[in-house]
C-alpha positions in Angstrom: 78.9 199.4 20.3 81.5 200.4 22.9 83.5 197.6 24.9 83.0 197.5 28.7 86.8 197.8 29.3 86.7 201.1 27.2 84.1 202.6 29.0 85.5 205.7 30.9 83.5 205.2 34.3 85.7 207.5 36.3 85.3 210.7 33.9 81.4 209.7 33.7 81.1 209.1 37.4 84.1 210.9 39.0 83.0 210.4 42.6 84.6 207.1 42.0 87.8 208.4 42.7 86.5 207.9 46.2 86.9 204.4 46.6 90.9 204.6 45.2 91.5 205.9 48.9 91.0 202.4 50.1 94.2 201.3 48.1 96.5 204.6 48.5 95.7 204.6 52.4 97.7 201.5 52.6 101.1 203.1 51.4 103.9 202.5 53.8 105.0 206.1 53.9 101.2 207.4 54.8 101.0 204.5 57.5 104.4 205.6 59.0 103.5 209.3 59.3 99.8 208.4 60.7 102.0 206.2 63.0 104.0 209.8 64.2 100.3 211.2 64.7 99.8 208.6 66.9 102.8 209.2 69.2 102.4 212.9 69.0 99.1 212.8 70.3 99.9 210.5 73.1 102.6 212.3 73.9 100.5 215.2 74.6 98.1 213.2 76.4 101.2 212.2 78.7 102.1 215.1 79.2 98.8 217.1 80.1 97.9 214.3 82.4 101.6 215.0 83.9 101.1 218.7 84.3 97.3 218.7 85.2 97.4 220.2 89.1 94.1 218.7 89.8 93.1 215.1 89.4 89.2 215.8 88.4 89.9 214.2 85.2 92.2 214.1 82.4 91.3 215.0 78.6 91.8 211.9 76.5 92.0 211.8 72.3 89.6 209.2 71.3 92.3 208.1 69.1 94.9 207.3 71.6 92.8 205.5 74.4 94.4 202.5 75.8 93.8 200.3 72.9 94.0 203.0 70.6 90.6 202.4 69.2 91.5 199.2 67.6 87.9 198.2 68.2 87.2 199.4 64.4 86.5 196.2 63.4 88.7 193.9 65.8 87.5 192.7 69.4 89.2 190.5 71.3 86.6 187.7 72.6 86.2 188.4 76.6 84.8 184.7 77.5 87.2 183.1 75.8 89.6 180.5 78.4 92.5 182.8 79.7 95.4 180.8 77.9 93.7 181.2 74.6 92.5 185.1 75.6 96.1 185.7 76.2 97.2 185.2 72.7 97.7 187.9 69.9 95.1 186.5 67.4 92.2 189.5 67.1 88.7 188.2 66.0 87.7 190.6 63.2 84.1 191.9 63.7 82.0 194.2 61.3 80.5 197.4 63.0 78.5 200.3 62.5 80.9 201.9 64.8 83.7 201.8 62.6 82.1 205.0 60.5 82.8 207.4 63.5 85.9 205.4 64.4 87.5 206.2 60.9 86.6 210.0 61.6 89.2 210.0 64.4 91.4 213.1 63.8 87.7 215.1 63.9 87.4 213.7 67.4 90.2 214.4 68.6 89.4 218.5 68.1 85.7 218.3 68.5 85.1 216.3 71.5 88.0 218.3 73.8 86.5 221.2 72.3 83.2 220.5 73.4 84.1 219.6 76.9 86.4 223.1 77.1 83.1 224.7 76.1 80.6 223.1 78.4 80.3 225.1 81.7 78.9 222.2 83.9 82.4 220.7 83.4 84.8 221.3 86.3 87.3 224.1 85.4 90.1 222.5 85.6 88.9 219.7 83.5 87.6 222.5 81.0 91.1 224.0 80.9 92.9 220.5 80.4 90.4 220.2 77.2 91.4 223.5 75.7 94.7 222.8 76.0 94.0 219.2 74.7 92.3 220.9 71.9 95.0 223.2 71.2 97.6 220.2 70.8 95.2 218.3 68.5 94.7 220.6 66.4 98.6 221.4 66.4 99.4 218.0 65.4 97.1 217.4 63.3 98.2 220.4 61.2 101.5 219.0 61.0 100.9 215.4 60.2 97.6 216.2 58.3 99.2 218.3 55.9 101.8 215.4 55.3 99.3 212.7 54.6 97.4 215.2 52.1 100.4 216.1 50.4 101.6 212.4 50.0 97.7 211.3 48.7 97.8 214.2 46.4 101.5 213.3 44.8 99.5 209.4 44.1 96.3 211.0 43.1 97.8 213.9 40.6 101.2 212.1 39.6 100.6 208.7 40.3 103.9 208.0 42.0 105.2 207.4 45.6 106.2 211.0 47.4 109.2 211.1 49.7 108.4 210.8 53.4 111.9 213.5 54.4 109.7 215.9 51.4 105.9 215.5 52.9 107.3 215.9 56.4 109.2 219.0 55.8 106.2 220.1 53.8 103.9 219.7 57.0 106.7 221.4 59.0 106.8 225.1 57.3 102.9 224.8 56.0 102.0 224.0 59.5 101.3 227.3 60.4 98.7 227.5 58.1 97.4 224.8 58.6 96.4 226.5 62.3 95.6 229.7 61.3 92.9 228.0 59.0 90.3 226.8 61.4 91.2 229.7 63.9 90.0 232.6 61.7 86.5 231.4 61.8 86.8 230.1 65.1 87.7 233.7 66.2 85.2 235.2 64.6 82.3 233.0 66.1 84.2 233.6 69.5 83.9 237.7 68.9 80.0 237.3 67.6 79.5 235.4 70.9 81.1 238.4 72.9 79.2 240.8 71.2 75.8 239.3 71.9 77.1 239.1 75.3 77.7 242.6 75.4 74.1 243.1 73.9 72.7 241.5 76.7 74.4 243.2 79.6 72.4 246.0 79.9 69.5 243.6 81.0 71.1 243.9 84.3 69.5 247.3 84.9 65.9 247.1 86.7 63.6 249.3 84.2 65.7 250.4 81.0 67.5 247.1 81.1 64.2 245.2 80.0 62.9 247.3 77.3 66.4 247.1 76.0 66.8 243.2 76.2 63.6 243.1 74.4 65.1 245.6 71.3 68.4 243.6 71.6 67.1 240.1 71.4 67.2 239.8 67.2 70.3 241.0 67.2 71.7 238.6 70.1 69.4 236.0 68.0 71.6 237.0 65.0 75.1 236.5 66.4 74.0 233.2 67.5 72.9 232.1 64.1 76.1 233.3 62.5 78.3 231.8 65.2 76.7 228.3 64.7 77.0 228.5 61.0 81.1 229.3 61.3 81.2 226.4 63.8 79.4 224.1 61.9 81.2 225.3 58.6 84.4 224.9 60.1 83.8 221.7 61.6 82.7 219.9 57.8 85.3 222.0 56.2 88.7 221.4 58.3 89.6 218.2 56.4 89.1 220.2 52.8 91.5 223.4 54.5 94.5 220.9 54.9 93.9 219.5 51.6 93.5 222.7 50.1 96.7 224.0 51.6 98.2 220.3 50.4 97.1 220.4 47.3 97.4 223.7 46.1 100.0 225.3 48.7 98.1 228.1 49.7 98.0 230.0 52.6 95.7 229.7 55.9 93.1 232.0 54.7 93.3 230.7 51.1 92.5 226.9 52.6 90.0 228.5 54.0 88.1 230.2 51.3 88.6 227.3 49.0 87.2 225.0 51.4 83.8 227.2 52.0 83.5 228.0 48.6 83.9 224.2 47.3 81.7 222.6 50.0 79.3 225.3 49.7 78.9 225.5 45.8 78.5 222.0 45.7 77.0 220.6 49.0 74.9 217.5 47.6 78.3 216.3 45.6 80.2 216.9 49.0 77.2 215.0 51.0 77.7 212.3 48.3 81.5 212.3 48.3 81.3 211.9 52.0 79.2 209.1 51.9 81.0 207.0 49.4 83.9 207.6 51.5 82.4 206.3 54.6 81.3 203.4 52.6 84.6 202.8 51.2 86.2 203.5 55.0 84.1 200.2 55.9 85.4 198.3 53.3 89.4 199.2 53.8 89.0 198.5 57.4 87.3 195.5 56.8 90.6 194.4 54.7 92.8 195.7 57.6 91.0 193.5 60.0 91.5 190.4 57.7 95.1 191.5 57.5 95.4 191.8 61.3 93.5 188.5 61.8 96.3 186.6 59.7 99.1 188.3 61.1 97.8 187.8 64.3 97.1 184.1 63.8 100.6 183.7 62.4 102.3 185.6 65.1 100.2 183.9 67.9 101.1 180.2 66.3 104.8 181.2 66.4 104.8 182.8 69.7 103.0 179.6 71.5 105.7 177.5 69.2 109.0 179.1 70.1 108.5 180.6 73.4 108.5 178.2 76.5 108.4 180.8 79.0 105.0 182.3 79.4 106.1 185.4 80.9 108.0 186.2 77.7 104.9 184.6 75.6 102.7 186.7 77.4 104.8 189.8 77.0 105.1 189.4 73.3 101.5 188.7 72.6 100.7 192.2 74.0 103.4 193.5 71.9 101.8 192.2 69.0 98.3 193.3 69.9 99.9 196.9 70.5 101.5 196.5 67.1 98.1 195.5 65.1 95.7 198.0 67.1 98.4 200.6 66.2 98.5 199.5 62.4 94.8 199.5 62.2 94.5 203.1 63.7 97.5 204.1 61.3 95.3 203.0 58.6 92.1 204.8 60.0 94.4 207.7 59.9 95.5 207.2 56.7 92.2 206.9 55.1 90.8 209.9 56.5 93.1 212.1 55.0 93.6 210.3 51.8 89.9 210.9 51.1 89.9 214.1 52.1 92.1 215.1 49.5 90.2 213.1 46.6 87.2 214.9 48.1 88.8 218.3 47.6 90.3 217.3 44.3 86.8 216.3 43.0 85.0 219.5 44.0 87.7 221.5 42.6 87.2 219.9 39.4 83.3 220.1 39.5 83.8 224.1 41.0 86.5 225.6 39.3 86.9 222.9 36.4 90.8 222.1 37.6 91.9 218.4 36.7 93.1 216.2 39.3 96.5 215.9 38.2 96.9 219.6 38.5 98.9 220.1 42.0 101.5 222.7 43.3 105.0 221.7 43.0 107.6 220.9 45.8 109.9 223.6 47.1 112.8 222.3 45.1 110.8 221.5 41.8 110.1 225.1 41.4 112.2 227.0 38.9 114.9 229.6 40.2 114.1 233.1 40.2 116.4 235.3 37.6 117.9 237.8 40.0 116.4 241.8 39.8 117.9 243.8 37.1 120.4 246.4 38.6 118.1 249.7 38.0 119.5 253.1 38.3 122.9 252.6 36.3 123.2 253.5 32.1 124.7 250.8 30.2 127.9 251.0 29.3 130.0 249.7 26.2 133.2 248.2 27.9 135.1 248.6 24.9 134.5 252.7 24.6 135.9 254.6 27.6 133.4 256.9 29.3 134.0 260.2 28.2 134.1 263.0 30.9 131.7 266.4 30.1 133.9 269.5 29.8 132.3 272.4 32.0 133.0 276.2 31.3 
């Protein structure tokens, strides 16, 4: 009988690897990269607000609101006395909303896109949202690739990756991360444009009505395909970046691998996502407990050491901001770490590629031998070439 400690649970149940994201996401390098993403999103939101000529509204990324969505599992009780409420100690509160808040990168892309395509919104807000969606996609194409690369190295080689190499990887492959979701989005827009052209003859009074009836099935088909492409892009977008980071492929390669993997194993994909959501709640609860402890310690030190109430208030506000930023950074880190693990599991299930197989870094690739010079015959240097006599 095999002892319990020798049973290969992860080999029998590969989806257990998803729970490794709870610990891997606490990597300092990944938290630092995620904090950089927060800063980039916040900078974009600030510039969009400054450049907007109309004050109807301003696009806001869900992850960079005033409190950086820190109510994931941490809330400050509003009805406490002011002298206590001004402290820095957060109260951990478990909330089912943490599942949706963990998908911050998804929300940063989809919510501005929904506003941009809503015809009931003012034109100025729609343009701002379109710019915000573009900015969010660009930011996550860089920082998301860096986070996926760090997670892939931890998963495949069980070693810490270099912060510099991860950022360099994201910068050099940034265009691939942008192109991957743009291809199906452009195809969906093209199909809708074609559907509009099919519907234009309906403006004619007599023949237009008959043409509209004939063209309706084609219009419906275009809408069906466009909806599928949009839905598949939203679901597969994290896997696209994970594929580029894990296998170092281009944008089209990330797109095709993402589609083939999650459509080839849809139930396994759904199960892994569900387990990732459960693991995310556990990880966020641990992060909330750490924030609770650090907030208590900082609150005690500030109240005991600072006699100036104004300075203590500023210090408390700064501590709250840092705690909220750290929790949001962990949510981002967990999102991309779990996306990388889910991609590796689906790749192993569909293509049979082990988890420890990943593309090497640029400096780890063997140098290519120079191409041989062609068109010149080999000459023995010890024997001088003989000249042929003519005539």
